[in-house]
C-alpha atoms as an extended CHARMM CRD file, in Angstrom:
* protein
*
       231  EXT
         1         1  MET       CA             28.0620000000     -152.9010000000       56.8290000000  PROA      1               0.0000000000
         2         2  ILE       CA             25.8680000000     -153.0540000000       59.9340000000  PROA      2               0.0000000000
         3         3  LYS       CA             25.9830000000     -156.4490000000       61.6320000000  PROA      3               0.0000000000
         4         4  ALA       CA             24.0950000000     -155.6310000000       64.8500000000  PROA      4               0.0000000000
         5         5  ILE       CA             21.4850000000     -153.2220000000       66.1970000000  PROA      5               0.0000000000
         6         6  LEU       CA             21.7940000000     -151.8480000000       69.7340000000  PROA      6               0.0000000000
         7         7  THR       CA             18.8280000000     -149.9780000000       71.1720000000  PROA      7               0.0000000000
         8         8  ASP       CA             17.8160000000     -148.1160000000       74.2870000000  PROA      8               0.0000000000
         9         9  ILE       CA             14.3770000000     -148.7510000000       75.8170000000  PROA      9               0.0000000000
        10        10  GLU       CA             12.9160000000     -145.7680000000       77.7000000000  PROA      10              0.0000000000
        11        11  GLY       CA             11.8910000000     -143.0090000000       75.2810000000  PROA      11              0.0000000000
        12        12  THR       CA             13.1240000000     -145.0510000000       72.3110000000  PROA      12              0.0000000000
        13        13  THR       CA             11.2530000000     -148.3340000000       71.9530000000  PROA      13              0.0000000000
        14        14  SER       CA              8.8910000000     -147.4660000000       74.7570000000  PROA      14              0.0000000000
        15        15  SER       CA              7.1520000000     -144.5580000000       76.4410000000  PROA      15              0.0000000000
        16        16  ILE       CA              8.9830000000     -142.6400000000       79.1430000000  PROA      16              0.0000000000
        17        17  SER       CA              5.6500000000     -142.1890000000       80.9300000000  PROA      17              0.0000000000
        18        18  PHE       CA              5.2130000000     -145.9420000000       81.3890000000  PROA      18              0.0000000000
        19        19  VAL       CA              8.4670000000     -146.1140000000       83.3390000000  PROA      19              0.0000000000
        20        20  HSD       CA              8.0140000000     -142.8790000000       85.2990000000  PROA      20              0.0000000000
        21        21  ASP       CA              4.2630000000     -143.0260000000       85.9080000000  PROA      21              0.0000000000
        22        22  ILE       CA              3.7970000000     -146.7600000000       86.4660000000  PROA      22              0.0000000000
        23        23  LEU       CA              7.0090000000     -148.6670000000       87.1670000000  PROA      23              0.0000000000
        24        24  PHE       CA              8.7930000000     -146.1150000000       89.3730000000  PROA      24              0.0000000000
        25        25  PRO       CA              5.7650000000     -145.4500000000       91.6350000000  PROA      25              0.0000000000
        26        26  TYR       CA              5.0960000000     -149.1930000000       91.9070000000  PROA      26              0.0000000000
        27        27  ALA       CA              8.6270000000     -149.8310000000       93.2240000000  PROA      27              0.0000000000
        28        28  TYR       CA              8.4510000000     -146.7330000000       95.4450000000  PROA      28              0.0000000000
        29        29  ASP       CA              5.2600000000     -147.9680000000       97.0950000000  PROA      29              0.0000000000
        30        30  LYS       CA              6.3800000000     -151.5880000000       97.4920000000  PROA      30              0.0000000000
        31        31  ILE       CA              9.9950000000     -151.1370000000       98.5660000000  PROA      31              0.0000000000
        32        32  ALA       CA              9.4670000000     -150.8040000000      102.3330000000  PROA      32              0.0000000000
        33        33  ASP       CA              7.4250000000     -153.9880000000      102.6620000000  PROA      33              0.0000000000
        34        34  PHE       CA              9.7180000000     -155.8180000000      100.2640000000  PROA      34              0.0000000000
        35        35  LEU       CA             12.8420000000     -155.0280000000      102.2790000000  PROA      35              0.0000000000
        36        36  SER       CA             11.1720000000     -155.9440000000      105.5500000000  PROA      36              0.0000000000
        37        37  GLN       CA             10.0300000000     -159.2870000000      104.1740000000  PROA      37              0.0000000000
        38        38  ASN       CA             13.2810000000     -160.1230000000      102.3560000000  PROA      38              0.0000000000
        39        39  TRP       CA             15.9170000000     -158.4960000000      104.5890000000  PROA      39              0.0000000000
        40        40  HSD       CA             17.7380000000     -161.8240000000      105.1160000000  PROA      40              0.0000000000
        41        41  ASN       CA             17.4850000000     -163.0220000000      101.5210000000  PROA      41              0.0000000000
        42        42  GLU       CA             21.0440000000     -163.4340000000      100.2010000000  PROA      42              0.0000000000
        43        43  GLN       CA             20.4270000000     -161.5890000000       96.9300000000  PROA      43              0.0000000000
        44        44  VAL       CA             18.7120000000     -158.7130000000       98.7010000000  PROA      44              0.0000000000
        45        45  LYS       CA             21.4380000000     -158.5630000000      101.3620000000  PROA      45              0.0000000000
        46        46  ASN       CA             24.0750000000     -158.1200000000       98.6470000000  PROA      46              0.0000000000
        47        47  ILE       CA             22.0790000000     -155.3250000000       97.0150000000  PROA      47              0.0000000000
        48        48  VAL       CA             21.5840000000     -153.5940000000      100.3710000000  PROA      48              0.0000000000
        49        49  LEU       CA             25.3290000000     -153.7850000000      101.0390000000  PROA      49              0.0000000000
        50        50  GLU       CA             25.9800000000     -152.0680000000       97.6920000000  PROA      50              0.0000000000
        51        51  VAL       CA             23.5660000000     -149.2900000000       98.6970000000  PROA      51              0.0000000000
        52        52  ALA       CA             25.2720000000     -148.9310000000      102.0780000000  PROA      52              0.0000000000
        53        53  ASN       CA             28.7170000000     -148.7890000000      100.4610000000  PROA      53              0.0000000000
        54        54  LEU       CA             27.6100000000     -146.0330000000       98.0860000000  PROA      54              0.0000000000
        55        55  GLU       CA             26.2940000000     -144.0480000000      101.0670000000  PROA      55              0.0000000000
        56        56  ASN       CA             29.3160000000     -144.8870000000      103.3000000000  PROA      56              0.0000000000
        57        57  LEU       CA             27.1060000000     -146.5690000000      105.9000000000  PROA      57              0.0000000000
        58        58  THR       CA             28.3730000000     -149.2280000000      108.2820000000  PROA      58              0.0000000000
        59        59  ASP       CA             25.2120000000     -149.5910000000      110.3530000000  PROA      59              0.0000000000
        60        60  PHE       CA             21.7250000000     -149.3610000000      108.8530000000  PROA      60              0.0000000000
        61        61  THR       CA             18.1340000000     -150.5430000000      109.1440000000  PROA      61              0.0000000000
        62        62  PRO       CA             15.5270000000     -151.5140000000      106.5370000000  PROA      62              0.0000000000
        63        63  SER       CA             13.8480000000     -148.1610000000      107.1530000000  PROA      63              0.0000000000
        64        64  GLU       CA             17.0660000000     -146.2290000000      106.4580000000  PROA      64              0.0000000000
        65        65  ILE       CA             17.7550000000     -148.1910000000      103.2690000000  PROA      65              0.0000000000
        66        66  THR       CA             14.1450000000     -147.6440000000      102.1710000000  PROA      66              0.0000000000
        67        67  THR       CA             14.5380000000     -143.8690000000      102.6010000000  PROA      67              0.0000000000
        68        68  ILE       CA             17.7380000000     -143.8700000000      100.5380000000  PROA      68              0.0000000000
        69        69  LEU       CA             16.2310000000     -145.9470000000       97.7470000000  PROA      69              0.0000000000
        70        70  ARG       CA             13.0820000000     -143.8180000000       97.6240000000  PROA      70              0.0000000000
        71        71  ASP       CA             15.2450000000     -140.6980000000       97.3390000000  PROA      71              0.0000000000
        72        72  TRP       CA             17.1480000000     -142.3340000000       94.4930000000  PROA      72              0.0000000000
        73        73  ILE       CA             13.8930000000     -143.1900000000       92.7200000000  PROA      73              0.0000000000
        74        74  LYS       CA             12.7440000000     -139.5510000000       93.0300000000  PROA      74              0.0000000000
        75        75  LEU       CA             16.0680000000     -138.4100000000       91.5520000000  PROA      75              0.0000000000
        76        76  ASP       CA             16.0360000000     -141.1420000000       88.8660000000  PROA      76              0.0000000000
        77        77  ARG       CA             19.5190000000     -142.2200000000       89.9500000000  PROA      77              0.0000000000
        78        78  LYS       CA             21.1460000000     -144.5880000000       87.4450000000  PROA      78              0.0000000000
        79        79  VAL       CA             22.8170000000     -146.7770000000       90.0690000000  PROA      79              0.0000000000
        80        80  THR       CA             23.0750000000     -150.5290000000       89.7530000000  PROA      80              0.0000000000
        81        81  PRO       CA             21.7570000000     -151.6630000000       93.1760000000  PROA      81              0.0000000000
        82        82  LEU       CA             18.5930000000     -149.5690000000       92.7830000000  PROA      82              0.0000000000
        83        83  LYS       CA             18.0170000000     -150.9240000000       89.2800000000  PROA      83              0.0000000000
        84        84  ASP       CA             18.5970000000     -154.4900000000       90.4730000000  PROA      84              0.0000000000
        85        85  LEU       CA             16.1050000000     -154.1320000000       93.3180000000  PROA      85              0.0000000000
        86        86  GLN       CA             13.5110000000     -152.4050000000       91.1480000000  PROA      86              0.0000000000
        87        87  GLY       CA             13.7010000000     -155.3160000000       88.7150000000  PROA      87              0.0000000000
        88        88  ILE       CA             12.9320000000     -157.8240000000       91.4550000000  PROA      88              0.0000000000
        89        89  ILE       CA              9.9840000000     -155.7750000000       92.7170000000  PROA      89              0.0000000000
        90        90  TRP       CA              8.6060000000     -155.1670000000       89.2160000000  PROA      90              0.0000000000
        91        91  GLU       CA              8.5120000000     -158.9100000000       88.5980000000  PROA      91              0.0000000000
        92        92  GLU       CA              5.7290000000     -159.1810000000       91.1700000000  PROA      92              0.0000000000
        93        93  GLY       CA              3.6830000000     -156.5830000000       89.3210000000  PROA      93              0.0000000000
        94        94  TYR       CA              4.1660000000     -158.2930000000       85.9690000000  PROA      94              0.0000000000
        95        95  LYS       CA              3.2630000000     -161.7060000000       87.3840000000  PROA      95              0.0000000000
        96        96  ASN       CA              0.1670000000     -160.2700000000       89.0810000000  PROA      96              0.0000000000
        97        97  GLY       CA             -0.9310000000     -158.6670000000       85.8280000000  PROA      97              0.0000000000
        98        98  ASP       CA             -0.8390000000     -155.2110000000       87.4290000000  PROA      98              0.0000000000
        99        99  TYR       CA              0.5650000000     -153.7990000000       84.1640000000  PROA      99              0.0000000000
       100       100  ARG       CA              2.0180000000     -154.6920000000       80.7670000000  PROA      100             0.0000000000
       101       101  SER       CA              5.0300000000     -152.8780000000       79.4050000000  PROA      101             0.0000000000
       102       102  HSD       CA              4.4340000000     -150.3110000000       76.6910000000  PROA      102             0.0000000000
       103       103  ILE       CA              6.0550000000     -150.6900000000       73.2660000000  PROA      103             0.0000000000
       104       104  TYR       CA              5.5380000000     -148.1730000000       70.4540000000  PROA      104             0.0000000000
       105       105  GLN       CA              3.8150000000     -149.8720000000       67.5120000000  PROA      105             0.0000000000
       106       106  ASP       CA              6.4330000000     -148.5910000000       65.0590000000  PROA      106             0.0000000000
       107       107  ALA       CA              9.1950000000     -150.0190000000       67.2850000000  PROA      107             0.0000000000
       108       108  TYR       CA              7.4490000000     -153.3890000000       67.5630000000  PROA      108             0.0000000000
       109       109  GLU       CA              6.9800000000     -153.6000000000       63.7930000000  PROA      109             0.0000000000
       110       110  LYS       CA             10.5570000000     -152.5910000000       62.9630000000  PROA      110             0.0000000000
       111       111  LEU       CA             12.1430000000     -154.8110000000       65.6110000000  PROA      111             0.0000000000
       112       112  THR       CA             10.0930000000     -157.7190000000       64.2630000000  PROA      112             0.0000000000
       113       113  PHE       CA             11.1700000000     -156.8980000000       60.7070000000  PROA      113             0.0000000000
       114       114  TRP       CA             14.8720000000     -156.6760000000       61.6040000000  PROA      114             0.0000000000
       115       115  HSD       CA             14.6180000000     -159.9780000000       63.4340000000  PROA      115             0.0000000000
       116       116  SER       CA             13.0380000000     -161.5580000000       60.3350000000  PROA      116             0.0000000000
       117       117  GLN       CA             16.0610000000     -160.2900000000       58.3610000000  PROA      117             0.0000000000
       118       118  ASN       CA             18.3770000000     -162.1150000000       60.7850000000  PROA      118             0.0000000000
       119       119  ILE       CA             19.9450000000     -158.9120000000       62.0910000000  PROA      119             0.0000000000
       120       120  PRO       CA             20.9690000000     -159.4500000000       65.7430000000  PROA      120             0.0000000000
       121       121  ILE       CA             19.2730000000     -156.9410000000       68.0570000000  PROA      121             0.0000000000
       122       122  TYR       CA             20.6660000000     -156.0350000000       71.4810000000  PROA      122             0.0000000000
       123       123  ILE       CA             19.2970000000     -153.8980000000       74.3010000000  PROA      123             0.0000000000
       124       124  TYR       CA             21.3440000000     -151.3570000000       76.3020000000  PROA      124             0.0000000000
       125       125  SER       CA             19.4570000000     -149.7250000000       79.1620000000  PROA      125             0.0000000000
       126       126  SER       CA             20.1970000000     -148.2630000000       82.5850000000  PROA      126             0.0000000000
       127       127  GLY       CA             17.6570000000     -150.7310000000       83.9610000000  PROA      127             0.0000000000
       128       128  SER       CA             19.1430000000     -154.0620000000       84.9980000000  PROA      128             0.0000000000
       129       129  VAL       CA             19.3110000000     -156.9190000000       82.5050000000  PROA      129             0.0000000000
       130       130  TYR       CA             16.8300000000     -158.7220000000       84.7620000000  PROA      130             0.0000000000
       131       131  ALA       CA             14.3790000000     -155.7930000000       84.4970000000  PROA      131             0.0000000000
       132       132  GLN       CA             14.9040000000     -155.5540000000       80.7320000000  PROA      132             0.0000000000
       133       133  LYS       CA             13.9740000000     -159.2010000000       80.2540000000  PROA      133             0.0000000000
       134       134  LEU       CA             10.8920000000     -158.7720000000       82.4480000000  PROA      134             0.0000000000
       135       135  PHE       CA              9.9280000000     -155.7080000000       80.4190000000  PROA      135             0.0000000000
       136       136  PHE       CA             10.0650000000     -157.4380000000       77.0360000000  PROA      136             0.0000000000
       137       137  SER       CA              8.5950000000     -160.7290000000       78.2280000000  PROA      137             0.0000000000
       138       138  HSD       CA              5.4710000000     -158.9580000000       79.5590000000  PROA      138             0.0000000000
       139       139  SER       CA              4.7500000000     -156.4210000000       76.8260000000  PROA      139             0.0000000000
       140       140  GLU       CA              1.4630000000     -155.3160000000       75.2700000000  PROA      140             0.0000000000
       141       141  TYR       CA              2.5050000000     -157.4870000000       72.2970000000  PROA      141             0.0000000000
       142       142  GLY       CA              3.2550000000     -160.5150000000       74.4290000000  PROA      142             0.0000000000
       143       143  ASN       CA              6.6430000000     -162.1040000000       75.0710000000  PROA      143             0.0000000000
       144       144  LEU       CA              9.2030000000     -160.4530000000       72.7550000000  PROA      144             0.0000000000
       145       145  LEU       CA             12.3810000000     -161.9820000000       74.1650000000  PROA      145             0.0000000000
       146       146  HSD       CA             12.8730000000     -164.0370000000       71.0070000000  PROA      146             0.0000000000
       147       147  LEU       CA             13.6380000000     -160.8040000000       69.1170000000  PROA      147             0.0000000000
       148       148  PHE       CA             16.8300000000     -160.1050000000       71.0560000000  PROA      148             0.0000000000
       149       149  SER       CA             20.3090000000     -161.5890000000       70.9680000000  PROA      149             0.0000000000
       150       150  GLY       CA             21.5500000000     -160.0200000000       74.2000000000  PROA      150             0.0000000000
       151       151  PHE       CA             21.1350000000     -157.3730000000       76.8890000000  PROA      151             0.0000000000
       152       152  TYR       CA             23.4770000000     -154.8040000000       78.4800000000  PROA      152             0.0000000000
       153       153  ASP       CA             23.0510000000     -152.6230000000       81.5560000000  PROA      153             0.0000000000
       154       154  THR       CA             25.2490000000     -150.2750000000       83.6010000000  PROA      154             0.0000000000
       155       155  ASN       CA             27.5360000000     -153.1570000000       84.5580000000  PROA      155             0.0000000000
       156       156  ILE       CA             29.1100000000     -152.6620000000       81.1100000000  PROA      156             0.0000000000
       157       157  GLY       CA             29.4880000000     -148.9180000000       81.8160000000  PROA      157             0.0000000000
       158       158  ASN       CA             27.6430000000     -145.6140000000       82.0450000000  PROA      158             0.0000000000
       159       159  LYS       CA             25.4800000000     -144.9150000000       79.0020000000  PROA      159             0.0000000000
       160       160  LYS       CA             26.9280000000     -141.4390000000       78.5410000000  PROA      160             0.0000000000
       161       161  GLU       CA             30.5560000000     -142.6340000000       78.4930000000  PROA      161             0.0000000000
       162       162  SER       CA             32.2490000000     -143.5510000000       75.2270000000  PROA      162             0.0000000000
       163       163  GLN       CA             34.1490000000     -146.4890000000       76.7060000000  PROA      163             0.0000000000
       164       164  SER       CA             30.8630000000     -148.2610000000       77.4340000000  PROA      164             0.0000000000
       165       165  TYR       CA             30.1240000000     -148.5310000000       73.7200000000  PROA      165             0.0000000000
       166       166  GLN       CA             33.6020000000     -149.8140000000       72.9820000000  PROA      166             0.0000000000
       167       167  ASN       CA             33.0690000000     -152.3960000000       75.7390000000  PROA      167             0.0000000000
       168       168  ILE       CA             29.8220000000     -153.4940000000       74.0950000000  PROA      168             0.0000000000
       169       169  ALA       CA             31.4740000000     -153.7900000000       70.6730000000  PROA      169             0.0000000000
       170       170  ASN       CA             34.2260000000     -155.8820000000       72.2290000000  PROA      170             0.0000000000
       171       171  SER       CA             31.6190000000     -158.0730000000       73.9190000000  PROA      171             0.0000000000
       172       172  MET       CA             29.8980000000     -158.6360000000       70.5580000000  PROA      172             0.0000000000
       173       173  ASP       CA             33.2690000000     -159.3070000000       68.9000000000  PROA      173             0.0000000000
       174       174  LEU       CA             32.4470000000     -156.6100000000       66.3470000000  PROA      174             0.0000000000
       175       175  ASN       CA             34.0320000000     -153.3480000000       65.2960000000  PROA      175             0.0000000000
       176       176  PRO       CA             32.0300000000     -150.3100000000       66.4710000000  PROA      176             0.0000000000
       177       177  ASP       CA             31.3410000000     -149.3260000000       62.8590000000  PROA      177             0.0000000000
       178       178  GLU       CA             29.4610000000     -152.6100000000       62.4200000000  PROA      178             0.0000000000
       179       179  ILE       CA             26.9020000000     -151.5790000000       65.0540000000  PROA      179             0.0000000000
       180       180  ILE       CA             24.0700000000     -149.0400000000       64.9070000000  PROA      180             0.0000000000
       181       181  PHE       CA             22.8560000000     -147.5530000000       68.2040000000  PROA      181             0.0000000000
       182       182  LEU       CA             19.3820000000     -146.0800000000       68.7900000000  PROA      182             0.0000000000
       183       183  SER       CA             18.5440000000     -143.7380000000       71.6670000000  PROA      183             0.0000000000
       184       184  ASP       CA             16.4110000000     -140.7280000000       72.5480000000  PROA      184             0.0000000000
       185       185  VAL       CA             19.2830000000     -139.2050000000       74.5770000000  PROA      185             0.0000000000
       186       186  GLU       CA             21.6760000000     -137.0150000000       72.6000000000  PROA      186             0.0000000000
       187       187  ALA       CA             24.5940000000     -137.5530000000       75.0060000000  PROA      187             0.0000000000
       188       188  GLU       CA             24.2790000000     -141.3160000000       74.5020000000  PROA      188             0.0000000000
       189       189  VAL       CA             24.2730000000     -141.2340000000       70.7090000000  PROA      189             0.0000000000
       190       190  ASN       CA             27.1710000000     -138.7700000000       70.8330000000  PROA      190             0.0000000000
       191       191  SER       CA             29.1740000000     -141.1890000000       72.9770000000  PROA      191             0.0000000000
       192       192  ALA       CA             28.3820000000     -144.1320000000       70.6970000000  PROA      192             0.0000000000
       193       193  PHE       CA             29.2760000000     -142.0820000000       67.6120000000  PROA      193             0.0000000000
       194       194  SER       CA             32.5960000000     -141.0480000000       69.1550000000  PROA      194             0.0000000000
       195       195  VAL       CA             33.8400000000     -144.6580000000       69.0830000000  PROA      195             0.0000000000
       196       196  GLY       CA             32.6540000000     -145.2130000000       65.5140000000  PROA      196             0.0000000000
       197       197  MET       CA             29.1160000000     -146.5930000000       65.8310000000  PROA      197             0.0000000000
       198       198  SER       CA             26.4000000000     -145.4990000000       63.4430000000  PROA      198             0.0000000000
       199       199  THR       CA             23.7270000000     -143.7150000000       65.4380000000  PROA      199             0.0000000000
       200       200  VAL       CA             20.0440000000     -142.8690000000       65.4070000000  PROA      200             0.0000000000
       201       201  TRP       CA             18.6840000000     -140.0980000000       67.6120000000  PROA      201             0.0000000000
       202       202  VAL       CA             15.0390000000     -140.9770000000       68.2240000000  PROA      202             0.0000000000
       203       203  ILE       CA             13.0480000000     -137.8430000000       69.1090000000  PROA      203             0.0000000000
       204       204  ARG       CA              9.4740000000     -138.7750000000       69.9560000000  PROA      204             0.0000000000
       205       205  ASP       CA              8.4300000000     -135.2000000000       70.7980000000  PROA      205             0.0000000000
       206       206  GLU       CA              7.0900000000     -133.8120000000       67.5140000000  PROA      206             0.0000000000
       207       207  GLY       CA              8.0240000000     -130.1980000000       68.2500000000  PROA      207             0.0000000000
       208       208  ILE       CA             11.6440000000     -131.0220000000       69.0750000000  PROA      208             0.0000000000
       209       209  PHE       CA             11.8260000000     -133.4200000000       66.1200000000  PROA      209             0.0000000000
       210       210  GLN       CA             10.7220000000     -130.6960000000       63.6810000000  PROA      210             0.0000000000
       211       211  GLU       CA             13.3210000000     -128.3580000000       65.1930000000  PROA      211             0.0000000000
       212       212  LYS       CA             16.1820000000     -130.8710000000       64.9580000000  PROA      212             0.0000000000
       213       213  LYS       CA             15.4460000000     -132.9550000000       61.8560000000  PROA      213             0.0000000000
       214       214  ASP       CA             17.0410000000     -130.6250000000       59.3050000000  PROA      214             0.0000000000
       215       215  THR       CA             20.1120000000     -129.7660000000       61.3540000000  PROA      215             0.0000000000
       216       216  ASN       CA             23.5600000000     -130.8470000000       60.2180000000  PROA      216             0.0000000000
       217       217  SER       CA             23.8270000000     -133.7880000000       62.5900000000  PROA      217             0.0000000000
       218       218  SER       CA             26.1670000000     -136.7760000000       62.7700000000  PROA      218             0.0000000000
       219       219  HSD       CA             23.1270000000     -138.9330000000       63.5900000000  PROA      219             0.0000000000
       220       220  GLN       CA             20.0540000000     -140.0820000000       61.7630000000  PROA      220             0.0000000000
       221       221  ILE       CA             17.2410000000     -138.1270000000       63.4050000000  PROA      221             0.0000000000
       222       222  VAL       CA             13.8160000000     -139.7920000000       63.3710000000  PROA      222             0.0000000000
       223       223  ASN       CA             10.5540000000     -139.5690000000       65.2800000000  PROA      223             0.0000000000
       224       224  ASN       CA              9.6430000000     -143.2260000000       64.8010000000  PROA      224             0.0000000000
       225       225  PHE       CA             11.3330000000     -146.4710000000       63.8420000000  PROA      225             0.0000000000
       226       226  SER       CA              9.7900000000     -146.6520000000       60.3520000000  PROA      226             0.0000000000
       227       227  LEU       CA             12.2090000000     -143.9060000000       59.2340000000  PROA      227             0.0000000000
       228       228  ILE       CA             15.3700000000     -145.6840000000       60.3900000000  PROA      228             0.0000000000
       229       229  THR       CA             17.7990000000     -146.8190000000       57.7050000000  PROA      229             0.0000000000
       230       230  VAL       CA             20.1330000000     -149.6850000000       58.5290000000  PROA      230             0.0000000000
       231       231  LEU       CA             22.9160000000     -150.0810000000       55.9600000000  PROA      231             0.0000000000
């Protein structure tokens, strides 16, 4: 019996284009000024040190760190210090009303329904927990934080590694087979399935969905949340 729902964000509950076409460019454009203005802020200093350690730097300037972070944004690197810094920068955009996060209507309706059924819902995303909470508190449907029981990011482990899903189950004090995981990334649902979680592969692209839906898969394959069965 499923006792908890764990879901990805980008490409699953929400449009990939919102993240790549709005959030990423916003951070890319703002990062130089942000670092210059906050270089001596303790939280920012710790993030910068993580960046420097990953790049084996012992001496660096705001300009050099900016170049590294912009390169990481271009490459969509799933590294914790970048995600942490992006979250801080995105907060400014949310507070200024520069954008509202996109949520698919079918995802909003199903998440709301599951919440009404008292099924705990958790988020697992490569974006920092801080960024996740900003995302769902400033959505097109308003503040949705009340729908969720908890949030996980790459501090719990890489999303394509099986151990990460075991770590999450342990954190919830549940067996993996009591959790259902939703993602648009096949490698992620494969990893979750390998430790015993039920899985849903969400394929928003209609052409790929039609190609995959009748295959002999270990996962539920859906193109929107209304088709998901939670048992």
